N, C-alpha and C positions, 0 to 999 in steps of 0.2 A: 336918370329916373325919374318918373311921374311924383311929385309931393307927398300925395295920397300913399301912394307904396311905401316911399322912405319912411312914412312915421307909422306904418304899422307893423315894418319889418325894425325898426327901433325899438320898437314896444321889446323886442328881444332883451337890452339892454337895462330895462326895466320889471326885467324875472317873468316877462310874461308868454307862456307855452305857445300860442297862437302866434305871435312875433314868430317865431323858433320856427315853425309850422310855413306862414307866409314867406319866411325867405328861406327855406327848403324849396319850395311851390316854385318860388318866381326864379330862384335858380337853374334848377330843370329847365325852366321856360326860355331860357339865357337874359334874362330882362334885370338880374344883378351883377355886377361887374366884381372884379379878384381885389377893386378899390374899395368899390363897397363894402365888400368882405373886411376887406383891412381895416377900415374908419370905425368898423360898428365893433368888430370885436377885441382889438389892440387899443382903442382908445379910452374906454369906460370900464377900470374894475368892476363896477355894478353888472354891468354883462359878461365879464369871466366868472363871476360868481353866482351868478342866475344860472349863467351854460352848465358849471359846475353842480348845483341844485337840481337841473333839470335831467341832468346825466343819472343824478342817483335815484331820485325817483321815477328814470323810466320812460321820461318825456318826450324824449328827442336824440339824438345820436347819430342819425343817418347821415349826420357829414363830419369830417372833419380837417383842421390844417392840413393841405401837402407840404410836401418837405422842401419841394423847388419854390416854391414863389407865393406860397401861406392863400394856395387860392384852394375853394372847398372841392374836397372829392366823395365819393359814394365808400360808405361801409355799410356792410350788412346788419350790425349789431348796435344797441348802444354800448358804449363805451364806459359803463361801470364797473368794478369788481366781478361782480356775479356775471356778468355776461362773457368775458374773455376766457374762453375756454383754457385750461391749461393742459399745454402739451404732455404727451405723456415723453419721459425719458430728456427733456429739454429743461433747462436753467440758463437763465441772463447773469453772467458770474460776475462780467464788469461792473464795476459801479458807477451809478453817479452822485456826483460831491457838490457840496455846496459851501462854500466860507462864506461866512458875513460879518464884517470888523464893524469896529466903532471908534470913534476918538478917545485915545486912551486920558486920562486927567477928568475928564466929564463923567456928571453922575456915579455910583457909587463907588466906592473903592474897591471893589469885591468885583464890582460889573456882574458879568452874566452869572458868576459862581454862586450869584443869590439866587440865580433863578430858582424856585422850588421843586421838589421831584415831581407834583402835581402839574405846576406847568410845563415841564419836562412832559411828561407821560401825553399830556393835551399836544403840542407839538408832533410828537410821533408819532401820534395816533390819528393823526391828519397824513404821515406820509408811508402808513399801516405797518409798524414795525414797533416793536416794545423793547423795553430796557433787560437784558438778562443777569447782570452783575456791572459792577462800576470797582474802579479805582482813582486813588489821588492821589500829588505830589506836595508840595509848598506853590508849583506853579498852576498847574490846572487838571482837570478830573475827565476820568475817560472812561466811557460806557460802550459796555460788549452787546448788541443790539442782536434783536432776534434776525437781520439782515443788513450786516454791519458794524459800523462804526461813529462813536460820537463822541469829538472832543470839544472842551469847555474850558477858554482860558476866560482873563478878565474881560477883553475885550474883542475878543474874537471866539466863534462858534465853526466845526468843522463837523460837518453829517455826510455820512458816506453811505448810502445804500444800495443795495442790489438785488436782481429781480424783477419784481411786478409791483416796487413801491412806489411811491407819486410824493415823491419827493421834497418838489416845490410846491407842494401844499402846506408845508408848514414853513414856508417863508414869513406869510400874516400873524400868525401866532409869536412868533420869534420875534422880530419887528414890534408889533404891539406891545409885549411883555416889556423889551429893551430900553423902547423908548419913551414909554409913558411917564408922566413926571413924576418924581416921586410921593409929591402929595396926595398923588391918584394912586397909590400903591405899583408903580412901576419902577426902573431901574434909574431912570431919568438919562442914558444913552442916547450920543448923537450917532446915527446911521451915517457910514464914509465910504462902506467899498463892498461891492457883492459881485461874486466871482461863482459860476456854474461849470462844470464841464460836465464831459463823460467819451468813450467810446463809441464808434454806431455800434448800434446794435445787431446783434446775430438771428434773434428772433423779435421781429419790430411787430409784429402781430397779435405778442403777446403782450404788450403794453398799454396799462390804461391813461385816461387821461390823466392830468397834460401831459404825458410824455410821448404821445404816439409819434411824435417828429419831432426835428430842433426846429422846427419853425414854430411849433405849437408851443414849445417851451419858449423860445422867444418870445411869444404875443404873451405869455402868462406871464412872464418877468416883467417885462415892457407898463402892462396892465397894473401895475401897482405903483405907475408915477401917480395915476389921477386919484388914489386913495391918500395921498401923502398931500397932494394941491388941493383936493377937495376941504382935507382938516386946515389945513394953513387958510384956507376962503372961508369957512365959516369959525374962525376963532377956535380953531381945534389946537392951536397952541399951546394952550393952558393945560391941556392934558397929556401934550409931545414936547419931545426937544426936536426943535429944527423941522419941522415939515419940511420947508423948500427942500433944503438939504437933503431929503432923507427923500424927496419924488424925483432930486437931482439921482439921486446914489440908484436909480433902475434903471435910467436913460442911461444905458450902455449897448455894447455894442456884442455879437454873435461872430465868431471865426471860425475857419474849420481848417485842420493843421495835415498834414498827410493824404495819398491819392483818392480818391474818391470813388475810384475802382477798385479799393482795396481795405483795409483796415486805414479807418481816421480817426480824429479825435473832435470833437468840438468844444469851442470855450464861449462862456460868455464873462463880460468883466463890465462892470460899472463902474469907475474908481472917480471920487470926489475928495478925495483925499490931499490936506493942505500943506502938511509937513513935508519939512526938505525930504528927496530923495533918497538922498545918503543915510538918511533913519532908518529905512527899510531894510533889512539884508536877509531877509527868509526866503528858502526854497524848498520845494518837496518834489521828489524822487516816486516815481509808482510804475512797477516793474507789473505790467501784466503780461502772464504766463498761460499757454494754449496747450490741450494735448499733452499731458504728463506723463511721466515714464512711466508703467504699467506698478511696479512695486512704489512708485513715491503715491500713488494712488491707494493701493491696500493699505497702505499704512494710516489713512485718514477714514478708514473704517473700522468697526466697533470691532472689539474681538469678543468671544465668547468669557462672561464673566463681567463683559464693561458696563453694560447696559444698565445694572443698577445705578454706577456713581458715575457722571458725565465729565466730573471738574478731576475725579480720579483718570479718568478715559484722556481728558485731555491732557494732562500732565504727560501721559503714556505716548499720544501721539507727537506731543514736543519733543520727547526723546527718542522715538524711533523713526520720525523723520529726519532727524539730523537738524531741526529749525532753530533749538535751543540754540545752538553755535554761532545762531547769525544773531545775536540779542547779547549784548552787552553784561556783564556780568552785574553788571550797577544797577540793572533797570527794574523795577517794577512789574511783575509782568502779571498778565489774566487773560488765561485761556479757558474756551469754552470747544465742549465736543457736543455733537448732534448726531443725534440717530434717526438712519441709520449711520447715517455719512456725514461727511461736513465739519468744517473747522473755524472758528473765530479766536486771534489775538490780540490784545493792546496789551503794548510794554510801555515805560514813562523812565526817561532819564533826564533828568532837569527839568528843560523846558522842552526837551523832545516828544517826541512821539513817533513811536512804529506798528505798525497793523497789519496783520496778516491773515488772511480770509481763503479759505480753499472749499473748491465744488469739485468733489473724486468721480463723478459719476463719467464712465467712458463718453457716454454721448456728447457730454458737455465739459467735460474736466477742463478744470482754469482754476490758477492760484493767483494774488496780488500781493507783493510785497512794497509797504509804502513807508516813510520815514522824513521826518523836515529836520532831521539830525543838518547840522551844519558842516558835512564833511570839506574835504580840502581834495578831492577826487570820487569819480564813482564807477572806476574801473574794477578795481577790489571789491567793491558791494555788489554788484552786477555781476560779477562771478562767481562770487560765493552764490549767492543768490540762485543762481541756474545750475550750480552743480547741485543742489538739494533739491531741486521740483522737475529737474532733467526733460522743460519744454520743446514739443516741436515748432514753438511760433513765441516770437517775443515783443511786444508794445510796450517802448520804454516813453514815458512823458515825464518832461522838467517840467514844471513853476515855478516862478523863481523873481526878485526884485534885481533889477539894475545893481545897484548896491553890491548884492549877493553876489550875483556871476562876475562881478568887478575881483573877488575875493580870492578867487580861485586862479589857478596857475591855468595858460593857455591851451586848449584843447583837453582840458580836464572835464569834460560833458561830453555828448553823446556824437560832437563833430571829431573828436578823436579817437573813438572807438568804430572800425568801419569793418571789424573782425573781433570775436571773441572765443578764443582758444578755451574750452574746456576739456581736458584730459580726464577720465579716454572717453568721455561724450562725443565729440567731437566739434564743430567749430560754427559758431552761428557770423555768419553774413550782413551786412545789414542792408536791407532791402532798397531803405531810401530814409532820406531825412529832410525836416521841415522844421525852420525855425523864424518865428513871428513877434515880432513887439508892437503888444498892445495898448491902451490907451496911453500914462505918461511914462511910466518906468516899468512895465511887466514884461518880462520876455517868456515865450512858450516855447518847447522845443518837444517835437516827438520824433522817432524813429522805429523803425521795423526792422528784425531779426528773423533768420530762418535758420533752422538746425542744417548743416549739411554732414550726412558721413557715411560709411562705404555702404549703407543698408539702405539708404534714403537718397541719394544725392539730388533727386527731383523732384521730392515732397511737395505740393501743391501748394502755391501761395495765396489762394483768393478765399481760404477761409480759417477762420484760428479754428473751428471745431472740425475734430476728424474724419466727423459720421453726420454733419448738417449740410445740407447744398444750399449756398447762400445765394447760387448763380438769380434769383430772382430779384435780390435788393443790390446787385451792383451797381454803382450808380448813384443811388438814392441816397439823399441826406435823413435817412433814420439812425 
């Protein structure tokens, strides 16, 4: 590529709209290669932030990253919030999940639990969601959000958001507030682990940047390396803790579990943990359920007289759905109802959380049940959850430390569950199983199940939503 053109295009990384337009123009002419774009986009955080700024002001957005090879592809409109149309009757229920961990024993004793409400609000504004309520115990704080949940431990933060939220945009304010040195108003923490995961989209065209594809998400996460490196080189270590280590904590890899032609799970992990692997024994199971039973969906709609008190309505939903029986009686529960339908719940039991989210609309009915409770097996939990929600299709995911899995009996996870008999509902047959070891000691497992019964033994298997045609998205990494 010509030197003059390269300089012009690289002005994009300095927040120059002319540079963006130059890149778009020359791409159409075939003068900018995929490799050029990858270098410009993924190696400068300034470029990413500039791009976001231009998107927010409608200055660009004709191109964004393709799913498979990070190459640009045309798009008809800008990707800011106002320009992404809301489809009638559909909602992206499956959550995006971000987990950020810090080195225990470094910085303030309460760690992230010392983040103020104002700091959390700033962070969540970037993700386009708000706090509705919260509960706490001696170990963690749990927040019900307008779109899913937030969990704050002293040295770990877990955020789950659904719909058209921009979850990854909250990474920067979170890391800044946590790693800034205490004498400069921060928590003085040291970043050591970043993880991000989500199921493939059912409605990818609804997603705003930086979530239009997994390729774009990877580029956005990796771009944070440069902010930390620049801070290190410019003497920023007097303001943040471990700039070089923080940069490495964003030098992760992306993975895909499950069939590309069906339901699959994207995972990003950047692991810079230097502690002994045996010291980490966490494991989190997520049960994602689609095409819920009609009586189940009805339980999560407001009934006459419930619209005036959504907290009371939530308690009624918890009771009439049977969901309350799934939560240990010793748990501290925070449930929330939405109008005219919908439900969210967080429950805390010592160091563990359970979170449930329900989207009951017939065109896109979905429910998720996630917990990091250290169970000795998962068959009973999964069966009990399926008996409550009666889904047609199920996606199970497990994210675990190797030492955590070693605590379980053999075949206590999905590899030991080829089918699930739920009387009188029917039998869920496992369609596929994926297992992957990532980074140093992380294990990811995913399994797809579908319900076989006398009434519909050959239910179609290529879509989690009963009334949505995803044929156009089969094989895409979205």
